[in-house]
C-alpha positions in Angstrom: 17.8 5.6 1.4 18.1 2.9 4.0 15.4 2.3 6.5 16.3 1.9 10.2 15.9 -1.5 11.7 13.0 -2.1 14.0 13.9 -2.9 17.6 12.3 -5.9 19.3 10.1 -3.6 21.4 8.8 -1.8 18.2 8.2 -5.2 16.6 6.2 -6.4 19.6 4.2 -3.2 19.9 3.3 -3.3 16.2 2.2 -6.9 16.4 0.1 -6.4 19.5 -1.5 -3.3 18.0 -2.4 -5.4 14.9 -3.8 -8.2 17.1 -5.9 -5.6 19.1 -7.4 -4.2 15.9 -8.2 -7.6 14.5 -9.9 -8.7 17.8 -11.8 -5.4 17.8 -13.0 -6.0 14.3 -14.1 -9.6 15.0 -15.8 -8.8 18.3 -17.7 -5.7 17.2 -18.5 -6.6 13.6 -22.1 -7.7 13.1 -21.0 -10.5 10.8 -17.7 -11.8 9.4 -17.8 -11.7 5.6 -15.3 -12.8 2.9 -14.0 -9.2 2.4 -13.4 -8.9 6.1 -11.3 -12.0 6.2 -9.4 -11.0 3.1 -8.7 -7.6 4.6 -7.4 -9.2 7.8 -5.1 -11.5 5.9 -3.8 -8.7 3.7 -3.2 -6.4 6.7 -1.4 -9.2 8.4 0.9 -9.6 5.4 1.5 -5.9 5.3 2.3 -5.8 9.0 4.3 -9.0 9.5 6.5 -9.2 6.4 8.5 -6.1 7.4 8.7 -7.4 11.0 10.0 -10.7 9.8 12.5 -9.1 7.5 13.8 -6.9 10.4 13.9 -9.8 12.8 15.8 -11.9 10.4 18.5 -9.2 9.9 19.2 -9.0 13.6 
């Protein structure tokens, strides 16, 4: 089953939402530890690889 392509507005909204959550975690976290950094990096990969693939197909 094929997945629908993301529109540029959807890509931008998803990216801004991810940035908002990362800033929220950094600002309101008592300390930044290794697992926090790894979680941010992994979530970025999970978010931005599909956006990149969808952007590249357009």
